[in-house]
N, CA, C, O and the ligand as a Tripos MOL2 file, in Angstrom:
@<TRIPOS>MOLECULE
protein
  305   303    77     0     0
PROTEIN
NO_CHARGES

@<TRIPOS>ATOM
      1 N         109.8960   38.6390  136.1900 N.3       1 MET1
      2 CA        109.1120   37.3910  135.9440 C.3       1 MET1
      3 C         110.1610   36.2360  136.1260 C.2       1 MET1
      4 O         111.2580   36.2630  135.5690 O.2       1 MET1
      5 N         109.7740   35.3000  136.8840 N.am      2 SER2
      6 CA        110.4670   34.0840  136.9520 C.3       2 SER2
      7 C         109.6340   32.9080  136.5000 C.2       2 SER2
      8 O         108.4080   32.9040  136.6090 O.2       2 SER2
      9 N         110.3680   31.8610  135.9650 N.am      3 GLY3
     10 CA        109.6060   30.6680  135.5590 C.3       3 GLY3
     11 C         109.0900   30.8990  134.1860 C.2       3 GLY3
     12 O         109.4220   31.8900  133.5350 O.2       3 GLY3
     13 N         108.2660   29.9720  133.7380 N.am      4 ARG4
     14 CA        107.7810   29.9950  132.4350 C.3       4 ARG4
     15 C         106.4030   30.6170  132.4330 C.2       4 ARG4
     16 O         105.6290   30.4050  133.3670 O.2       4 ARG4
     17 N         106.0780   31.3860  131.3950 N.am      5 TRP5
     18 CA        104.6450   31.9580  131.2620 C.3       5 TRP5
     19 C         103.7450   30.7760  131.1030 C.2       5 TRP5
     20 O         103.9910   29.8800  130.2960 O.2       5 TRP5
     21 N         102.7370   30.7860  131.8550 N.am      6 ALA6
     22 CA        101.7980   29.6350  131.9430 C.3       6 ALA6
     23 C         101.2280   29.2220  130.4660 C.2       6 ALA6
     24 O         101.1600   28.0220  130.2000 O.2       6 ALA6
     25 N         100.8560   30.1050  129.5900 N.am      7 PRO7
     26 CA        100.3280   29.6190  128.3700 C.3       7 PRO7
     27 C         101.5340   28.9790  127.4960 C.2       7 PRO7
     28 O         101.2980   28.0560  126.7170 O.2       7 PRO7
     29 N         102.6890   29.4490  127.6430 N.am      8 ALA8
     30 CA        103.8260   28.9140  126.9100 C.3       8 ALA8
     31 C         104.1120   27.4820  127.3690 C.2       8 ALA8
     32 O         104.5440   26.6410  126.5810 O.2       8 ALA8
     33 N         103.8640   27.2190  128.6570 N.am      9 ALA9
     34 CA        104.0490   25.8710  129.1710 C.3       9 ALA9
     35 C         102.9630   24.9050  128.7400 C.2       9 ALA9
     36 O         103.1520   23.6930  128.6360 O.2       9 ALA9
     37 N         101.7970   25.5250  128.4920 N.am     10 ALA10
     38 CA        100.6740   24.5450  128.1240 C.3      10 ALA10
     39 C         100.5760   24.2580  126.6640 C.2      10 ALA10
     40 O          99.9780   23.2470  126.2950 O.2      10 ALA10
     41 N         101.1360   25.0950  125.7860 N.am     11 PHE11
     42 CA        100.9300   24.9150  124.2950 C.3      11 PHE11
     43 C         102.2620   24.7830  123.7030 C.2      11 PHE11
     44 O         103.2220   25.3310  124.2430 O.2      11 PHE11
     45 N         102.3970   24.0530  122.5630 N.am     12 PHE12
     46 CA        103.5490   24.0330  121.8060 C.3      12 PHE12
     47 C         103.7280   25.2880  121.0060 C.2      12 PHE12
     48 O         102.7720   26.0370  120.8050 O.2      12 PHE12
     49 N         104.9530   25.5430  120.5360 N.am     13 GLY13
     50 CA        105.2790   26.8110  119.7590 C.3      13 GLY13
     51 C         106.5260   27.4520  120.3710 C.2      13 GLY13
     52 O         107.2580   26.8930  121.1880 O.2      13 GLY13
     53 N         106.6960   28.7720  119.8510 N.am     14 LEU14
     54 CA        107.8710   29.4800  120.2190 C.3      14 LEU14
     55 C         107.5240   30.5090  121.2420 C.2      14 LEU14
     56 O         106.5750   31.2420  120.9650 O.2      14 LEU14
     57 N         108.1680   30.6910  122.4310 N.am     15 HIS15
     58 CA        107.9570   31.6880  123.3930 C.3      15 HIS15
     59 C         109.3070   32.4300  123.5900 C.2      15 HIS15
     60 O         110.3600   31.8220  123.7770 O.2      15 HIS15
     61 N         109.2120   33.7270  123.5390 N.am     16 VAL16
     62 CA        110.4890   34.5410  123.6350 C.3      16 VAL16
     63 C         110.1200   35.5320  124.7950 C.2      16 VAL16
     64 O         109.1620   36.3010  124.7350 O.2      16 VAL16
     65 N         110.9810   35.4300  125.8540 N.am     17 ASP17
     66 CA        110.9640   36.4110  126.9400 C.3      17 ASP17
     67 C         112.0930   37.3290  126.6310 C.2      17 ASP17
     68 O         113.2400   36.8820  126.6430 O.2      17 ASP17
     69 N         111.8530   38.6040  126.3500 N.am     18 CYS18
     70 CA        112.8090   39.6140  125.8760 C.3      18 CYS18
     71 C         113.8050   40.0690  127.0070 C.2      18 CYS18
     72 O         114.7640   40.8030  126.7690 O.2      18 CYS18
     73 N         113.5190   39.6040  128.1920 N.am     19 GLY19
     74 CA        114.3690   39.8880  129.2570 C.3      19 GLY19
     75 C         114.1360   41.3320  129.6860 C.2      19 GLY19
     76 O         113.1580   41.9550  129.2710 O.2      19 GLY19
     77 N         115.0860   41.9000  130.5670 N.am     20 HIS20
     78 CA        114.9370   43.1880  131.0650 C.3      20 HIS20
     79 C         116.3440   43.8130  131.0300 C.2      20 HIS20
     80 O         117.2570   43.3510  131.7140 O.2      20 HIS20
     81 N         116.4900   44.8360  130.2450 N.am     21 TYR21
     82 CA        117.8390   45.6410  130.2080 C.3      21 TYR21
     83 C         117.6220   46.8780  130.9190 C.2      21 TYR21
     84 O         116.6530   47.5890  130.6530 O.2      21 TYR21
     85 N         118.5110   47.1920  131.8540 N.am     22 SER22
     86 CA        118.4350   48.4560  132.5770 C.3      22 SER22
     87 C         119.3790   49.4490  131.8370 C.2      22 SER22
     88 O         120.5890   49.2340  131.7670 O.2      22 SER22
     89 N         118.7820   50.5530  131.2810 N.am     23 THR23
     90 CA        119.6030   51.5510  130.6450 C.3      23 THR23
     91 C         120.2710   52.3830  131.7370 C.2      23 THR23
     92 O         121.3460   52.9390  131.5080 O.2      23 THR23
     93 N         119.6660   52.4800  132.9090 N.am     24 HIS24
     94 CA        120.1890   53.2060  134.0070 C.3      24 HIS24
     95 C         121.5390   52.5390  134.5380 C.2      24 HIS24
     96 O         122.5630   53.1840  134.7650 O.2      24 HIS24
     97 N         121.4090   51.2180  134.6990 N.am     25 ARG25
     98 CA        122.5420   50.5020  135.2170 C.3      25 ARG25
     99 C         123.4710   49.8850  134.0820 C.2      25 ARG25
    100 O         124.5430   49.3350  134.3330 O.2      25 ARG25
    101 N         122.9390   50.0360  132.7980 N.am     26 ASP26
    102 CA        123.7530   49.6260  131.6560 C.3      26 ASP26
    103 C         124.0620   48.0710  131.7860 C.2      26 ASP26
    104 O         125.1580   47.5830  131.5120 O.2      26 ASP26
    105 N         123.0260   47.3960  132.2120 N.am     27 LYS27
    106 CA        123.3620   45.8610  132.2070 C.3      27 LYS27
    107 C         121.9600   45.0800  132.2410 C.2      27 LYS27
    108 O         120.9300   45.5880  132.6840 O.2      27 LYS27
    109 N         122.0430   43.8580  131.7490 N.am     28 TRP28
    110 CA        120.9240   43.0060  131.7930 C.3      28 TRP28
    111 C         120.5780   42.5700  133.1850 C.2      28 TRP28
    112 O         121.3880   41.9980  133.9140 O.2      28 TRP28
    113 N         119.2040   42.8930  133.5700 N.am     29 LEU29
    114 CA        118.8950   42.4220  134.8570 C.3      29 LEU29
    115 C         118.2520   40.9930  134.6900 C.2      29 LEU29
    116 O         118.2670   40.2160  135.6450 O.2      29 LEU29
    117 N         117.7150   40.6570  133.5400 N.am     30 ARG30
    118 CA        117.1980   39.3590  133.2340 C.3      30 ARG30
    119 C         117.4870   39.1350  131.7690 C.2      30 ARG30
    120 O         117.0250   39.8800  130.9050 O.2      30 ARG30
    121 N         118.2230   38.1430  131.5120 N.am     31 LEU31
    122 CA        118.6250   37.8090  130.1250 C.3      31 LEU31
    123 C         117.4020   37.3700  129.2640 C.2      31 LEU31
    124 O         116.4840   36.7440  129.7940 O.2      31 LEU31
    125 N         117.3820   37.6800  127.9950 N.am     32 PRO32
    126 CA        116.4410   37.1400  127.0300 C.3      32 PRO32
    127 C         116.4440   35.6470  127.0190 C.2      32 PRO32
    128 O         117.5330   35.0760  127.0690 O.2      32 PRO32
    129 N         115.3580   34.9690  126.9590 N.am     33 VAL33
    130 CA        115.2560   33.5460  126.9080 C.3      33 VAL33
    131 C         114.2420   33.1440  125.7650 C.2      33 VAL33
    132 O         113.1680   33.7420  125.7030 O.2      33 VAL33
    133 N         114.5340   32.2060  124.9120 N.am     34 ALA34
    134 CA        113.6760   31.6960  123.9270 C.3      34 ALA34
    135 C         113.4670   30.1720  124.1920 C.2      34 ALA34
    136 O         114.4010   29.4050  124.4280 O.2      34 ALA34
    137 N         112.3140   29.8490  124.1380 N.am     35 ARG35
    138 CA        112.0000   28.3050  124.3000 C.3      35 ARG35
    139 C         110.9860   27.9550  123.1160 C.2      35 ARG35
    140 O         110.1010   28.7170  122.7260 O.2      35 ARG35
    141 N         111.2300   26.7990  122.6510 N.am     36 PHE36
    142 CA        110.4710   26.2080  121.5000 C.3      36 PHE36
    143 C         110.1610   24.7210  121.8930 C.2      36 PHE36
    144 O         111.0060   23.9060  122.2630 O.2      36 PHE36
    145 N         108.9330   24.5170  121.7660 N.am     37 THR37
    146 CA        108.4320   23.1400  121.9380 C.3      37 THR37
    147 C         107.6160   22.8040  120.7040 C.2      37 THR37
    148 O         106.6300   23.4810  120.4130 O.2      37 THR37
    149 N         108.0090   21.7740  119.9780 N.am     38 CYS38
    150 CA        107.3450   21.4200  118.8440 C.3      38 CYS38
    151 C         106.1110   20.4110  119.0980 C.2      38 CYS38
    152 O         105.9890   19.8640  120.1940 O.2      38 CYS38
    153 N         105.3090   20.2120  118.1680 N.am     39 ARG39
    154 CA        103.9920   19.5410  118.4040 C.3      39 ARG39
    155 C         104.3630   18.0340  118.8190 C.2      39 ARG39
    156 O         103.4940   17.3200  119.3190 O.2      39 ARG39
    157 N         105.5670   17.6000  118.6210 N.am     40 TRP40
    158 CA        105.9790   16.1960  118.9120 C.3      40 TRP40
    159 C         106.7160   16.1360  120.1240 C.2      40 TRP40
    160 O         107.2150   15.0680  120.4790 O.2      40 TRP40
    161 N         106.8450   17.2460  120.8420 N.am     41 GLY41
    162 CA        107.3990   17.2630  122.1800 C.3      41 GLY41
    163 C         108.8820   17.5940  122.2090 C.2      41 GLY41
    164 O         109.4520   17.5630  123.3000 O.2      41 GLY41
    165 N         109.5490   17.9030  121.1260 N.am     42 CYS42
    166 CA        110.9580   18.3570  121.2630 C.3      42 CYS42
    167 C         111.0190   19.7380  121.9840 C.2      42 CYS42
    168 O         110.2060   20.6330  121.7520 O.2      42 CYS42
    169 N         111.9830   19.8370  122.8230 N.am     43 GLU43
    170 CA        112.0500   21.1010  123.5910 C.3      43 GLU43
    171 C         113.4810   21.6710  123.3530 C.2      43 GLU43
    172 O         114.4860   21.0010  123.5890 O.2      43 GLU43
    173 N         113.5160   22.8860  122.8940 N.am     44 LEU44
    174 CA        114.7750   23.5780  122.6340 C.3      44 LEU44
    175 C         114.7830   24.9250  123.4960 C.2      44 LEU44
    176 O         113.7450   25.4890  123.8430 O.2      44 LEU44
    177 N         116.0120   25.3590  123.7890 N.am     45 GLU45
    178 CA        116.0460   26.6740  124.5560 C.3      45 GLU45
    179 C         117.3060   27.3920  124.2430 C.2      45 GLU45
    180 O         118.3210   26.7580  123.9560 O.2      45 GLU45
    181 N         117.2850   28.7320  124.2870 N.am     46 ALA46
    182 CA        118.4190   29.5320  124.1180 C.3      46 ALA46
    183 C         118.3310   30.6990  125.1660 C.2      46 ALA46
    184 O         117.2560   31.1780  125.5260 O.2      46 ALA46
    185 N         119.5100   31.0970  125.6070 N.am     47 VAL47
    186 CA        119.5400   32.1210  126.6500 C.3      47 VAL47
    187 C         120.5870   33.1580  126.3510 C.2      47 VAL47
    188 O         121.7240   32.7750  126.0780 O.2      47 VAL47
    189 N         120.3040   34.4070  126.3790 N.am     48 GLY48
    190 CA        121.2370   35.4720  126.0440 C.3      48 GLY48
    191 C         120.8900   36.1210  124.6370 C.2      48 GLY48
    192 O         120.2580   35.4520  123.8200 O.2      48 GLY48
    193 N         121.2820   37.3700  124.3540 N.am     49 VAL49
    194 CA        120.8860   38.0830  123.2770 C.3      49 VAL49
    195 C         121.2910   37.3980  122.0070 C.2      49 VAL49
    196 O         120.4360   37.0670  121.1860 O.2      49 VAL49
    197 N         122.5470   37.1790  121.8240 N.am     50 ALA50
    198 CA        123.0900   36.4540  120.4890 C.3      50 ALA50
    199 C         122.4390   35.1180  120.2710 C.2      50 ALA50
    200 O         122.0230   34.8010  119.1560 O.2      50 ALA50
    201 N         122.3390   34.2990  121.3570 N.am     51 ASP51
    202 CA        121.7960   32.9930  121.1950 C.3      51 ASP51
    203 C         120.2990   33.0520  120.8010 C.2      51 ASP51
    204 O         119.7980   32.3110  119.9550 O.2      51 ASP51
    205 N         119.6440   33.9900  121.4850 N.am     52 VAL52
    206 CA        118.2220   34.0530  121.1460 C.3      52 VAL52
    207 C         117.9690   34.5580  119.7430 C.2      52 VAL52
    208 O         117.0050   34.1100  119.1230 O.2      52 VAL52
    209 N         118.7480   35.4380  119.2150 N.am     53 ILE53
    210 CA        118.6990   35.8330  117.8120 C.3      53 ILE53
    211 C         118.9840   34.6920  116.8320 C.2      53 ILE53
    212 O         118.2600   34.4730  115.8610 O.2      53 ILE53
    213 N         120.0440   33.9960  117.1260 N.am     54 ASP54
    214 CA        120.3920   32.9040  116.3030 C.3      54 ASP54
    215 C         119.2480   31.8090  116.3690 C.2      54 ASP54
    216 O         118.8270   31.2830  115.3390 O.2      54 ASP54
    217 N         118.7660   31.4910  117.6260 N.am     55 PHE55
    218 CA        117.7370   30.5010  117.8190 C.3      55 PHE55
    219 C         116.5620   30.7560  116.9400 C.2      55 PHE55
    220 O         116.1450   29.9120  116.1470 O.2      55 PHE55
    221 N         115.9820   32.0670  117.1120 N.am     56 THR56
    222 CA        114.7270   32.3890  116.4560 C.3      56 THR56
    223 C         114.8890   32.5330  114.9200 C.2      56 THR56
    224 O         113.9320   32.2970  114.1830 O.2      56 THR56
    225 N         116.0230   32.8950  114.4600 N.am     57 SER57
    226 CA        116.2180   33.0130  113.0180 C.3      57 SER57
    227 C         116.6550   31.7540  112.3350 C.2      57 SER57
    228 O         116.3910   31.5880  111.1440 O.2      57 SER57
    229 N         117.3270   30.8340  113.0490 N.am     58 THR58
    230 CA        117.9360   29.7450  112.3530 C.3      58 THR58
    231 C         117.5290   28.3650  112.9820 C.2      58 THR58
    232 O         117.1850   27.4270  112.2620 O.2      58 THR58
    233 N         117.5760   28.2790  114.2660 N.am     59 THR59
    234 CA        117.3930   27.0080  114.9130 C.3      59 THR59
    235 C         115.8290   26.4760  114.8010 C.2      59 THR59
    236 O         115.5500   25.3150  114.5010 O.2      59 THR59
    237 N         114.9900   27.3620  115.0500 N.am     60 VAL60
    238 CA        113.5280   26.9820  115.0690 C.3      60 VAL60
    239 C         113.1360   26.6410  113.5900 C.2      60 VAL60
    240 O         112.5180   25.5980  113.3760 O.2      60 VAL60
    241 N         113.4680   27.4660  112.5770 N.am     61 PRO61
    242 CA        113.0430   26.9830  111.2020 C.3      61 PRO61
    243 C         113.7830   25.6950  110.8570 C.2      61 PRO61
    244 O         113.1490   24.8220  110.2640 O.2      61 PRO61
    245 N         115.0020   25.5000  111.1540 N.am     62 GLU62
    246 CA        115.7210   24.2150  110.8530 C.3      62 GLU62
    247 C         115.1260   23.1310  111.5110 C.2      62 GLU62
    248 O         115.1250   22.0510  110.9200 O.2      62 GLU62
    249 N         114.5790   23.2230  112.7150 N.am     63 HIS63
    250 CA        113.9090   22.1540  113.3900 C.3      63 HIS63
    251 C         112.8010   21.5000  112.7010 C.2      63 HIS63
    252 O         112.5420   20.3140  112.9000 O.2      63 HIS63
    253 N         112.1180   22.2600  111.8700 N.am     64 ALA64
    254 CA        110.9700   21.7520  111.0290 C.3      64 ALA64
    255 C         111.4890   20.7380  110.0140 C.2      64 ALA64
    256 O         110.7930   19.7960  109.6360 O.2      64 ALA64
    257 N         112.7390   20.9580  109.5800 N.am     65 ARG65
    258 CA        113.3060   19.9970  108.5700 C.3      65 ARG65
    259 C         113.9350   18.7580  109.1350 C.2      65 ARG65
    260 O         114.0790   17.7570  108.4330 O.2      65 ARG65
    261 N         114.3350   18.8080  110.4600 N.am     66 HIS66
    262 CA        115.0060   17.8030  111.1440 C.3      66 HIS66
    263 C         114.3660   17.2400  112.1800 C.2      66 HIS66
    264 O         114.9780   16.3730  112.8030 O.2      66 HIS66
    265 N         113.1290   17.5690  112.5550 N.am     67 CYS67
    266 CA        112.4060   16.9640  113.7160 C.3      67 CYS67
    267 C         112.1950   15.5040  113.5040 C.2      67 CYS67
    268 O         111.7550   15.0760  112.4370 O.2      67 CYS67
    269 N         112.5130   14.7180  114.5340 N.am     68 PRO68
    270 CA        112.1760   13.1870  114.2670 C.3      68 PRO68
    271 C         110.7920   12.9000  114.1830 C.2      68 PRO68
    272 O         110.4350   11.7740  113.8360 O.2      68 PRO68
    273 N         109.8830   13.8740  114.4870 N.am     69 GLY69
    274 CA        108.4120   13.5010  114.4390 C.3      69 GLY69
    275 C         107.8860   12.8710  115.7000 C.2      69 GLY69
    276 O         108.5180   12.9430  116.7540 O.2      69 GLY69
    277 N         106.7880   12.2840  115.5990 N.am     70 PRO70
    278 CA        106.1850   11.5560  116.7930 C.3      70 PRO70
    279 C         107.0570   10.5220  117.2600 C.2      70 PRO70
    280 O         107.7570    9.8590  116.4950 O.2      70 PRO70
    281 N         107.0270   10.3590  118.5950 N.am     71 ASN71
    282 CA        107.8530    9.3360  119.2870 C.3      71 ASN71
    283 C         107.0920    7.9700  119.0280 C.2      71 ASN71
    284 O         106.0320    7.6850  119.5850 O.2      71 ASN71
    285 N         107.7120    7.2070  118.1750 N.am     72 THR72
    286 CA        107.0460    5.8430  117.8110 C.3      72 THR72
    287 C         107.0740    4.9070  118.9790 C.2      72 THR72
    288 O         106.2430    4.0030  119.0620 O.2      72 THR72
    289 N         108.0510    5.1040  119.9330 N.am     73 ARG73
    290 CA        108.2150    4.1730  121.0180 C.3      73 ARG73
    291 C         106.8880    4.1730  121.9580 C.2      73 ARG73
    292 O         106.5700    3.2010  122.6430 O.2      73 ARG73
    293 N         106.1940    5.3220  121.9040 N.am     74 ARG74
    294 CA        105.0470    5.4860  122.7430 C.3      74 ARG74
    295 C         103.7730    4.6790  122.1570 C.2      74 ARG74
    296 O         102.7950    4.3910  122.8470 O.2      74 ARG74
    297 N         103.9160    4.3660  120.8320 N.am     75 THR75
    298 CA        102.8150    3.7340  120.1230 C.3      75 THR75
    299 C         102.8010    2.2740  120.4250 C.2      75 THR75
    300 O         103.7930    1.5560  120.2980 O.2      75 THR75
    301 N         101.5680    1.8460  120.8530 N.am     76 PRO76
    302 CA        101.5570    0.3480  121.1160 C.3      76 PRO76
    303 C         101.7900   -0.4900  119.8620 C.2      76 PRO76
    304 O         101.8060   -1.7190  119.9350 O.2      76 PRO76
    305 ZN        110.4380   18.3190  116.9780 Zn       77 ZN77
@<TRIPOS>BOND
     1     1     2 1
     2     2     3 1
     3     3     4 2
     4     3     5 am
     5     5     6 1
     6     6     7 1
     7     7     8 2
     8     7     9 am
     9     9    10 1
    10    10    11 1
    11    11    12 2
    12    11    13 am
    13    13    14 1
    14    14    15 1
    15    15    16 2
    16    15    17 am
    17    17    18 1
    18    18    19 1
    19    19    20 2
    20    19    21 am
    21    21    22 1
    22    22    23 1
    23    23    24 2
    24    23    25 am
    25    25    26 1
    26    26    27 1
    27    27    28 2
    28    27    29 am
    29    29    30 1
    30    30    31 1
    31    31    32 2
    32    31    33 am
    33    33    34 1
    34    34    35 1
    35    35    36 2
    36    35    37 am
    37    37    38 1
    38    38    39 1
    39    39    40 2
    40    39    41 am
    41    41    42 1
    42    42    43 1
    43    43    44 2
    44    43    45 am
    45    45    46 1
    46    46    47 1
    47    47    48 2
    48    47    49 am
    49    49    50 1
    50    50    51 1
    51    51    52 2
    52    51    53 am
    53    53    54 1
    54    54    55 1
    55    55    56 2
    56    55    57 am
    57    57    58 1
    58    58    59 1
    59    59    60 2
    60    59    61 am
    61    61    62 1
    62    62    63 1
    63    63    64 2
    64    63    65 am
    65    65    66 1
    66    66    67 1
    67    67    68 2
    68    67    69 am
    69    69    70 1
    70    70    71 1
    71    71    72 2
    72    71    73 am
    73    73    74 1
    74    74    75 1
    75    75    76 2
    76    75    77 am
    77    77    78 1
    78    78    79 1
    79    79    80 2
    80    79    81 am
    81    81    82 1
    82    82    83 1
    83    83    84 2
    84    83    85 am
    85    85    86 1
    86    86    87 1
    87    87    88 2
    88    87    89 am
    89    89    90 1
    90    90    91 1
    91    91    92 2
    92    91    93 am
    93    93    94 1
    94    94    95 1
    95    95    96 2
    96    95    97 am
    97    97    98 1
    98    98    99 1
    99    99   100 2
   100    99   101 am
   101   101   102 1
   102   102   103 1
   103   103   104 2
   104   103   105 am
   105   105   106 1
   106   106   107 1
   107   107   108 2
   108   107   109 am
   109   109   110 1
   110   110   111 1
   111   111   112 2
   112   111   113 am
   113   113   114 1
   114   114   115 1
   115   115   116 2
   116   115   117 am
   117   117   118 1
   118   118   119 1
   119   119   120 2
   120   119   121 am
   121   121   122 1
   122   122   123 1
   123   123   124 2
   124   123   125 am
   125   125   126 1
   126   126   127 1
   127   127   128 2
   128   127   129 am
   129   129   130 1
   130   130   131 1
   131   131   132 2
   132   131   133 am
   133   133   134 1
   134   134   135 1
   135   135   136 2
   136   135   137 am
   137   137   138 1
   138   138   139 1
   139   139   140 2
   140   139   141 am
   141   141   142 1
   142   142   143 1
   143   143   144 2
   144   143   145 am
   145   145   146 1
   146   146   147 1
   147   147   148 2
   148   147   149 am
   149   149   150 1
   150   150   151 1
   151   151   152 2
   152   151   153 am
   153   153   154 1
   154   154   155 1
   155   155   156 2
   156   155   157 am
   157   157   158 1
   158   158   159 1
   159   159   160 2
   160   159   161 am
   161   161   162 1
   162   162   163 1
   163   163   164 2
   164   163   165 am
   165   165   166 1
   166   166   167 1
   167   167   168 2
   168   167   169 am
   169   169   170 1
   170   170   171 1
   171   171   172 2
   172   171   173 am
   173   173   174 1
   174   174   175 1
   175   175   176 2
   176   175   177 am
   177   177   178 1
   178   178   179 1
   179   179   180 2
   180   179   181 am
   181   181   182 1
   182   182   183 1
   183   183   184 2
   184   183   185 am
   185   185   186 1
   186   186   187 1
   187   187   188 2
   188   187   189 am
   189   189   190 1
   190   190   191 1
   191   191   192 2
   192   191   193 am
   193   193   194 1
   194   194   195 1
   195   195   196 2
   196   195   197 am
   197   197   198 1
   198   198   199 1
   199   199   200 2
   200   199   201 am
   201   201   202 1
   202   202   203 1
   203   203   204 2
   204   203   205 am
   205   205   206 1
   206   206   207 1
   207   207   208 2
   208   207   209 am
   209   209   210 1
   210   210   211 1
   211   211   212 2
   212   211   213 am
   213   213   214 1
   214   214   215 1
   215   215   216 2
   216   215   217 am
   217   217   218 1
   218   218   219 1
   219   219   220 2
   220   219   221 am
   221   221   222 1
   222   222   223 1
   223   223   224 2
   224   223   225 am
   225   225   226 1
   226   226   227 1
   227   227   228 2
   228   227   229 am
   229   229   230 1
   230   230   231 1
   231   231   232 2
   232   231   233 am
   233   233   234 1
   234   234   235 1
   235   235   236 2
   236   235   237 am
   237   237   238 1
   238   238   239 1
   239   239   240 2
   240   239   241 am
   241   241   242 1
   242   242   243 1
   243   243   244 2
   244   243   245 am
   245   245   246 1
   246   246   247 1
   247   247   248 2
   248   247   249 am
   249   249   250 1
   250   250   251 1
   251   251   252 2
   252   251   253 am
   253   253   254 1
   254   254   255 1
   255   255   256 2
   256   255   257 am
   257   257   258 1
   258   258   259 1
   259   259   260 2
   260   259   261 am
   261   261   262 1
   262   262   263 1
   263   263   264 2
   264   263   265 am
   265   265   266 1
   266   266   267 1
   267   267   268 2
   268   267   269 am
   269   269   270 1
   270   270   271 1
   271   271   272 2
   272   271   273 am
   273   273   274 1
   274   274   275 1
   275   275   276 2
   276   275   277 am
   277   277   278 1
   278   278   279 1
   279   279   280 2
   280   279   281 am
   281   281   282 1
   282   282   283 1
   283   283   284 2
   284   283   285 am
   285   285   286 1
   286   286   287 1
   287   287   288 2
   288   287   289 am
   289   289   290 1
   290   290   291 1
   291   291   292 2
   292   291   293 am
   293   293   294 1
   294   294   295 1
   295   295   296 2
   296   295   297 am
   297   297   298 1
   298   298   299 1
   299   299   300 2
   300   299   301 am
   301   301   302 1
   302   302   303 1
   303   303   304 2
@<TRIPOS>SUBSTRUCTURE
     1 MET1         2 RESIDUE 1 A MET
     2 SER2         6 RESIDUE 1 A SER
     3 GLY3        10 RESIDUE 1 A GLY
     4 ARG4        14 RESIDUE 1 A ARG
     5 TRP5        18 RESIDUE 1 A TRP
     6 ALA6        22 RESIDUE 1 A ALA
     7 PRO7        26 RESIDUE 1 A PRO
     8 ALA8        30 RESIDUE 1 A ALA
     9 ALA9        34 RESIDUE 1 A ALA
    10 ALA10       38 RESIDUE 1 A ALA
    11 PHE11       42 RESIDUE 1 A PHE
    12 PHE12       46 RESIDUE 1 A PHE
    13 GLY13       50 RESIDUE 1 A GLY
    14 LEU14       54 RESIDUE 1 A LEU
    15 HIS15       58 RESIDUE 1 A HIS
    16 VAL16       62 RESIDUE 1 A VAL
    17 ASP17       66 RESIDUE 1 A ASP
    18 CYS18       70 RESIDUE 1 A CYS
    19 GLY19       74 RESIDUE 1 A GLY
    20 HIS20       78 RESIDUE 1 A HIS
    21 TYR21       82 RESIDUE 1 A TYR
    22 SER22       86 RESIDUE 1 A SER
    23 THR23       90 RESIDUE 1 A THR
    24 HIS24       94 RESIDUE 1 A HIS
    25 ARG25       98 RESIDUE 1 A ARG
    26 ASP26      102 RESIDUE 1 A ASP
    27 LYS27      106 RESIDUE 1 A LYS
    28 TRP28      110 RESIDUE 1 A TRP
    29 LEU29      114 RESIDUE 1 A LEU
    30 ARG30      118 RESIDUE 1 A ARG
    31 LEU31      122 RESIDUE 1 A LEU
    32 PRO32      126 RESIDUE 1 A PRO
    33 VAL33      130 RESIDUE 1 A VAL
    34 ALA34      134 RESIDUE 1 A ALA
    35 ARG35      138 RESIDUE 1 A ARG
    36 PHE36      142 RESIDUE 1 A PHE
    37 THR37      146 RESIDUE 1 A THR
    38 CYS38      150 RESIDUE 1 A CYS
    39 ARG39      154 RESIDUE 1 A ARG
    40 TRP40      158 RESIDUE 1 A TRP
    41 GLY41      162 RESIDUE 1 A GLY
    42 CYS42      166 RESIDUE 1 A CYS
    43 GLU43      170 RESIDUE 1 A GLU
    44 LEU44      174 RESIDUE 1 A LEU
    45 GLU45      178 RESIDUE 1 A GLU
    46 ALA46      182 RESIDUE 1 A ALA
    47 VAL47      186 RESIDUE 1 A VAL
    48 GLY48      190 RESIDUE 1 A GLY
    49 VAL49      194 RESIDUE 1 A VAL
    50 ALA50      198 RESIDUE 1 A ALA
    51 ASP51      202 RESIDUE 1 A ASP
    52 VAL52      206 RESIDUE 1 A VAL
    53 ILE53      210 RESIDUE 1 A ILE
    54 ASP54      214 RESIDUE 1 A ASP
    55 PHE55      218 RESIDUE 1 A PHE
    56 THR56      222 RESIDUE 1 A THR
    57 SER57      226 RESIDUE 1 A SER
    58 THR58      230 RESIDUE 1 A THR
    59 THR59      234 RESIDUE 1 A THR
    60 VAL60      238 RESIDUE 1 A VAL
    61 PRO61      242 RESIDUE 1 A PRO
    62 GLU62      246 RESIDUE 1 A GLU
    63 HIS63      250 RESIDUE 1 A HIS
    64 ALA64      254 RESIDUE 1 A ALA
    65 ARG65      258 RESIDUE 1 A ARG
    66 HIS66      262 RESIDUE 1 A HIS
    67 CYS67      266 RESIDUE 1 A CYS
    68 PRO68      270 RESIDUE 1 A PRO
    69 GLY69      274 RESIDUE 1 A GLY
    70 PRO70      278 RESIDUE 1 A PRO
    71 ASN71      282 RESIDUE 1 A ASN
    72 THR72      286 RESIDUE 1 A THR
    73 ARG73      290 RESIDUE 1 A ARG
    74 ARG74      294 RESIDUE 1 A ARG
    75 THR75      298 RESIDUE 1 A THR
    76 PRO76      302 RESIDUE 1 A PRO
    77 ZN77       305 GROUP 0 **** ****
C-alpha cells in the first residue's frame, strides 16, 4: 500500500499503518507509519517501529494537552 488510506485522509484522528515485515527476508519491506490529525488541523507523523510506539503511547495523548486549538487567524 502506498499513500494514505482514503478514510484517514478524509477524517481527523489517529491512523496507524503497521507496515509489512517479511519473516522470510528478516526485514521490513514497508515501515510502520502513524499519522495523527486533530480536529483543529494539527498534523503529526511518526515512521518506524520505535517512533510509532512512542508516538501512539505518548505524543498523541500529550497533544490533547498542548494543542493550540482552532486557528484564530482564519476567523474574521
Ligand atoms: Zn491540535
